[in-house]
N, C-alpha and C positions, 0 to 999 in steps of 0.2 A: 761669586758666592763662596763663602768659607764657614768652617765649624770653628766655634769658639767655646772653650771650656771655662766655667767660672765657679769658684769656690764659695759656698755659703757659710760663712765663719759662724753663725749661730748654730747651724745644723750639722755642719761638717760634710755636707753633700755637695759634690761637684756636678753642675748641670751642664748639659751641652746644648749649645744654640746654634741655629743655622743663620748666618749673617748675610744679608744681600745689600750691597752697595748701590747707590743711585744718586743722581744728580738733582738737587732742589733747585727749581728754577726761581721760585720767589726769594730765596736767601743767598742764592747763587753761591752755594757751596755744597760740597759732597756730603752726603748723609748715608745711613746705614739702618736696615730694619732686621730686627732679630726675631727669631720665632723658635721657642723652646721646643726640643724634639725628644728630650729625655734625660736621665741621669746617668752618670758614668759609675759602673759596678767597679768598686775598688779591688775586687779579687780577680776578676775575668778581664776588667778593662774594656767590657762592651758596653754599649748604650742601651740603657733600659727606657723604653718609652713610659711617659707619664700623662696624666690626663690633664697637665698644665698647673694642677695646684700641689704638685709633689707627692702625688697617690698614685699607686701602680694602676694602669687600666686593667679592667676586667678582661677575662678571657674572651667573653662574648665581643667586647669592643676591640680586642687585637685580632679576633677572627670572625669578622662579619660574615653573614650567609652571603654565598655568591649570587650575584645577579644573574636572572634568567637571560640566556642568551638565545640566538637564532636556532630554531630547530633544525636538526640536519636533514637534508634533503635524500629521501630514500626512493622517491619515484617520480618520474616525469613523462607528460604525455602531452600532445598536441591534438586538440579536437576541432573540427568545424561545427559552428553553432548557429550561422546566420540564419540558413533556411529552416532549420528545426526550430529556432526560435521563433519565426514568422509563423510556423505551424501551431506552435504553442499558442501564440496570441489568438490565432484565428480560433483555435479550439475553446478559448476562454471567452471570447467575444460573441461567438455564435452558439454557446452552451453546448457544443458537441462533448467536450471533455467532461462537463458535469453530469450529462446524461450517459456516456459511457460508464462512468463512475458508478452511477445508479444502478445501470442495468448489468453491468460485468465487474462487481467491486474488486475481484481477484485477478483479474486478467486485463483491465482496461488499459494499463500501460503498455503491455505486449500487443495489444491490437494497434494502439497509436503507432509503436514504433515499426510495427511492420506496415501500416498504412503510409509513414514516412518513407520508408525504403521503396516501397513500390511506386510512389510519386517521383522520388528523386533518382531512383535506379531503374527506370522502365524498361531498360533493354537488358537487365541482368535478372537471372533466376533467382528464386528465393533462398536456394543453398548458399548463396555469396553473401547472405546477410551477415555472417560473423566478420568478414572483411570491413564491410560498411560501418558495423558497430564499433569497430576499434577506432575508427577516425571521425566519427561523428557523436555529438551529444544528443542522446534522444530519451525519451520518458523512461523506458524500461531500465536503460544502462549497461544491460548485459547482452550476451550472444543468445539468440533463439534459434537452437538448431533446427534443420529441416524437419525432423521427425516431430519435436515439439511443437513446429508451427502446424503441421497437419493436424496434431491433438487439439491445438487450441481452435482451429477452425471447426472440428467435429463438436467441441464443447459448446459452441454457440447454439442455442436451443431457439425454437421458433418461438416461444414465450418471450424470451429475452429480446429478440429481434422486435416483435410486435411492440413491447414496451418502449423500446428505443424510438420506433416511429413515433408512437403516440406522443412521448414527450417533445420530441424534436417538432411534430406537427403542430402542437399546441402553443408553441411558441411563435408560429408565425400564421395561424388559421385566420387571424382577423385582419391581417395586413395585406395579403397578396392573392393573386390567383395563382392556381397550381397548374403547370403545364404537364399533360399526360401523354405518353407516346412509348412506343416499344421498338426495338430492333432484333435483329437476328444474329445469334453467335453460332457459326459452322463448328462440327465437331467430326472427328474420325472414330469417336468412342462408339462401341457395340454394347456397352454394359449400362449406359446411362438411360432410364426409363423415358425420360422427356425428349430425347433426341429423335426427332422424327422429319421426315421431308415435308416441307410447306414452302410458302412463298418468301425465298430468300431474299432480303433486303440488299445485300450485296451482289446479287446475280452470280452467286457461286451454285454449282451442281452438287451440293453436299446436304447430308441431313444437319438439323440444326436444332438448338433451343432458342426461345424467345426470350427476351429480356424486358419487362414493363418497368418504366419509371416514373415517378413524380417528382418534379423540380419547382420550387418556389421561384417565380418569375422575376421578384425584386431582389430576393437574397442569393438566387443563384445556386442553391444548396438542396440536394437531394434528401428526401425523408421518408422514401417508400421505394422498395423494389420487390419484383414478384418474377420468379422463374416459372415460365409456361412451356408446356409442350410445344415443338415446333410446328405441329400441324394446326395449330389453333389461330385463326385470322384475327385480325385485330377488333373487328366488329363484334366478335363474341366475347371479349374480355370485359365489356364495360358492366355487366351485371355482377361479375365475381368482383370488380374493384369496388362497385357501390355496398356490396355486402361486407367487404373487408373494412371499409372507411367507416361503416356502421359500427363493426366490431371494435375497432379503434376509438370510438366515440367521438369522431368528427361530426359535427352538426351543420356549421355554416361554411361549407367548402364551395369554391368556385373553380370549375375545371374548364381548362382550354384544350381543345382537341382539332386535330385535322380530320379531313374528310373520310379518311379511312374508318373512324369510327362512327359515322352517321349511319343510322338505320332509325326507322319509325319505331321500332322496338326499344332502340336505346334512348331515343328522346322522351318516349313514353315512360320509360323507368326513371328517368332522370326527374320528370315532372312529378311522377309518383312519390318520389323520395324527396321531394321539395329541394332538389340541389341546383344551384346556379351554373349555367354552363355558356360557353363560347364556342361554336363548332363551324369549320368550313364546310360547305357542300357543294354538290354539282349543280352546275347552273342549269343541267337538263332536267332537275326536278320540277314539277308541274307548278308549284307556288312560285319557284324563280323564274321559269319561263313566263308564267302570267305577268309578273311585275316587269321582266324585261320588255314584254310586248306593249305593256302601258307605258314605259319610258319611251319607246320607239325613238323617233328622230331627235328628242332631246338628250340622248346619250353623250353628245360632245358639245353641248351649249355651254358656254363660259359661265353662266350662272351656278352650274353644277361643279365647277372646277375648284379643287383644293390645291393651292399652291405649294403647301408643305408636303404632301403626299405626291402630287404631281398626277393626281387621277381625278376622274369625274365621279363624284360621290353621290349616292341615293339611299335613302332610308324609307321603310315602311313598317307600319304595324299590321301584322296580320293574325289570323286565327288558325291556330294549330288543332287539329282534329286528333283530340285525345282519346285514347281507347284504354280501358283497364278491365281485364277479366277477373272476374270474382268467383272462383271456383266454390267457395264455400257457401255462396248464395246461388250459385247456378246462372249468373247474369253478367253482362258487360256493360260498364259505365262508357258512354260516348258523350263528349261534352268539348267545348272550344276552350282552349287555353291561350293567353296572349304570348305572342312571340315578335320580336323585332328582326326584321329582315335588312341586312346592308348589302349593298351592291356597289361595286367598284369597276369602272370601266377605264381601260388602259388602251388608247389608241394603238400604241406600238404592238402590244400583244395581239390586237385585232388583225394588225397588218401582217404579222409574222403567221398566226393562224390560217389566215385567208390563203397565204402563198402555200403553207403546208397542205391545205385542203385541194388547192388546185393541182399540186403535184400529185397527190393521192388519186384524184379523179383521172389524170392523165395516165398514171399507171395502171389503174383499173379499165380504163377505156382499151389501152393497149392488150391488155391480157383477153378482153373479150372478143376484139378484133382479129388477134392472133389465133384465137381458138385455144389458147393456152391457159385455160381457167384454174384459179387456185383453189383448192377445196375451202380454205379457212376464209376466203374473201366472198363466198356465195352471199351472205347477208347483206355485204355492201353492194354486190351487184344489184341485188333486188331493191335495195334502198334507193340508190341514186340513178338507175337506167332502166329504161324498158328496152328490151333485147328482142329483136324480131329477126328471124333467119328464113329466107326462100331459096329454092335451088337455084335460082337466075341471078337474084342480086345478092345472095349471101347473106351476111350478118349485117343489120342496120341497127344503129343506136338512137335512142332519143333520151333526152335528160329529164329527171323528175325535179324541176326547178323549185317546186315548193318545198320539197325535201331537203334540197341544197341551201334554200335559203333560211329554212328553220334551224338548220346547224349553224350557218354563217351569223346569224342574229345573236347567238349567245356568245360569239367570239369576243375575247377581249375583257369579258366580265368575271369577276371573281366575287364570291357569295359567302357571307358570314350569317349565321343565325345565333340568337341569344334570348334567354328568358329574364336578362337583367340589364345588359348594357344598351342603352338607348342611341347614344351619340355613335355614328358610324366612324367618326375618325379616332374616337377613344377605343372602338372595338378593334380596329385594324391595328392600332399601335399595340394594343394587349395581345393580338395574335401574333404580331410579328415577334414579340419578346419570347416566343417559342423557340427562337434560335439558341437560347440557352441549353435546352435539351439536346438539340443537334451537336453542338459543341460537346456536351457531356458523353454523347455515343462516340464522337471522335476520339474524345480522351481515353474512354475505356478500350477502344479497340487499337488506336495507335500508341498512345503513350503508355498504356498499362499492358500494352501486348495481348489483349484478350480476343483477337480475331478467332481464335480456337479455344475450345475448352482445355484447360491446362491439367485436369484430373479426371480420374475414372471412377471415383467414389462418390456415391450420393450424398453421403453425409458431409463430404467436403466442398461439395458444388456449391 
């Protein structure tokens, strides 16, 4: 490449060209290509660029605007996003995020971020949220100091919670059965009003509060909870539950409950409110004993065996003796309501229960013959034995075989009742789906570290 100067005799201007040599393959000879780059200033001897037609380039063309380059980096950070992205998607699909935004428009992102933290960092206290927030992408995006989190919990009103339950419940009310159960959470607090001594489901000798939950059996999601005084038994909570479900506007509800919630009053209340239910009961109840007596020797016939359940299955339609007191009229309604009774016989459980009864009878017999009677066992002594004592022969025992047979006949049976589910196989499968709420209690106590109450404030509880 060379610079070539050439004088234009007509104008007297000397132009400067850039000449590039190359080999022409077609003509097989060297060639050159010239490109005008400007004209030579006669005074200074410098090359003045032109636009190619002998005219000076404008200042704009000589100084084009600088192109936008890369923006300089002023901050770098590395955030974990996988788990929180999953939670974001779950919130969108289930409608939890939308319902939180509706009920808590100014704080829903903080609520989500704290929930994410409690799930992912179940072993760490809330005051370590700052470090977690620096390493994870989360909805709120900023730190939530411990004091602010306490204020956030206190700002959640009862009306807002009930509205959230209402929105969540209506998303699934037509689609699934609802499992209802409660658990106990022990506490050392002396300032919380609901902390009372009661039946502790963890076997701890501490006062407690009770936590009642409703879970959708298909979705596996909770949408109702209630804190209860620790001395309230399960069976006493059903009427309050029905009242609150009525306030929430739920009409077509279907509850699944264990035998701890069975009582004649509760079943009557469910019939009165036209609520569908599936509940386990004791095989010692009269209507269950009557049906077991009718089954008799057929309990282990192959025609009643279900291979999927590996149980012998029976079903009856019975009449429930419904009662409703009407104080405003001063009378009581007494009528029959249709109920489906499902019975399931497990030979293995029958064998285990029979062995346990034999061991119990052996222990009672030994106590009686040794004269070391246990006050708590007096009822069983009278139930299973005739005891005679004479000065010469001492203590002699005879067994009440009818009472023993009456108890043994019920062994191996599991009982469900419902006012909707007719098929016994479907009923048992629905009941077994209650496992979702047991897993939820485990998550609350183990993964979220809530075996003890972590607050002494009523408003934050």
